N, C-alpha and C positions, 0 to 999 in steps of 0.2 A: 532572418530566421524564416525559412518558409515554412507554411505548414503542411504538414505530412500527410497521407492520402487518409481516408476513412477508417476505421477501426472495421476489420472484418468479421463484423459481431455475429453473423450466420454460422461460422465456425463451431466445433466443438468447442465447449471452454477452455481445454489447454490450448488449442489452438487460439482462441482469442488472446490467454495470459502469453504465449510465445511470439506472436505478434508484436502485441505490445511491448515487452520486453524489448526484443529484436530493432524493433520502429522508435519506440519513446524515452526508454532507458541509456541514456549517455554510460558508455565506457568507466567515467567515474565522475564523480558531482551530482548534483541535483536535476532535475530531471524538467525540460522547460513547458510540460505539458500536464496537468492534471491526473490523465489516468495513468500515464507512467511513472510521476513519483507515488502514486496510492502504490502500485506494483514493488517501486522500488523500497518504497518504505516496509513492507511484510517483507521483503527478503534481508534488508537490512537487518533488522528485529530479529527474524530467526537465524540467519547466519550469526549475530550475536552470541544469543544463547546455545544454537545447536554446536556452535563451533569453540566458542572461546568462552563461556559459560555465563556470558554478561562480564567479566571481569572490567571491560573495556566500558560500561555502562557509564554518561554522565548525562549531563542538561540536552546533548544533541539527539540522543535516543530516546529522551522526555517529548523533545521536541517532534521526533519524527513520529512516536506514537500518537503525540495531542492531533499533529496534521491528519493523519489516519483516520483517526476517532472522530473528529470533527468533521471531516470533508466526509465520510460516509455517512454518519447519522445526520447529518445536515441536507442527504437528499430526500426529496419530499416524498418520492414515490416509494419508496422502502417501509415497511409495515413496521410496525411498533416492536413487534417480538423481532424482527430482523434487528434494530437499532438498538433493542436491548443485547442480542446476543454480542453487535460489535463492542458495543461497550462492557460488556462480561469479558469477551478475550482480550482486548486491550487493557482490562485493570490485571490481568493476568500477567502481561506481558509487562507492565509497571511494576509488579513483585519482582525487580531485577534479581533480586537476592535469591530467588527461588527462579533458575532461569526454566522456563518450559522448553522441552527438549523434545516432545511429539511431535509429531508432524500435524496431527488433524487440526489445532487452532489455525496454523498458519494456512494450511488449506482451506480452511470454512472463510480466514480472512480472502485469502485470495477469489475465493467464487463471488465474494462480496464486491471486490474490484471488478471484477469479470460483468457481473450484473450492471453495476453503475457505467461501465465500457459499452456494454448494449446499451443503455439509455442515453449515453452519450457517445454515438458514433464520431462524431467531428472534434479530433484533439483540442481540449481548452487548454488556453495558455497560461502558463503558472508563472506568477512573477519569481524572481532569485530572491530565497530567503539569506540574505547577509548574515543572521545568526546562526545560521545551521552550517555546522563544520565537519557533517556525515555523509 
């Protein structure tokens, strides 16, 4: 696995997210990079809620939500307010019986992923999680 180029963090936030999606998220399965996996998690949670009404929610989606929250909230440069917002947003998503279908929450989480990427422009290798099947 060769390391991809650095993330172009000086682009507009949408451009950063598009670059990460194109370069660090595989067509299927987990990303080999933390930044790509974070964005993949947001998109998987969004797709499941908006397209499927969370009918497929299982331990895999809980695992994705846990990874997203843990990784973003472990970022030491994020403020307590930012970490609190991340926790609140992920808590809404964990309440899978009431799928959150508005785009604002997913956009906010994507913005946090972009901020993480801006702090870490070199792709960070992520070990494969053999228990994740989403």
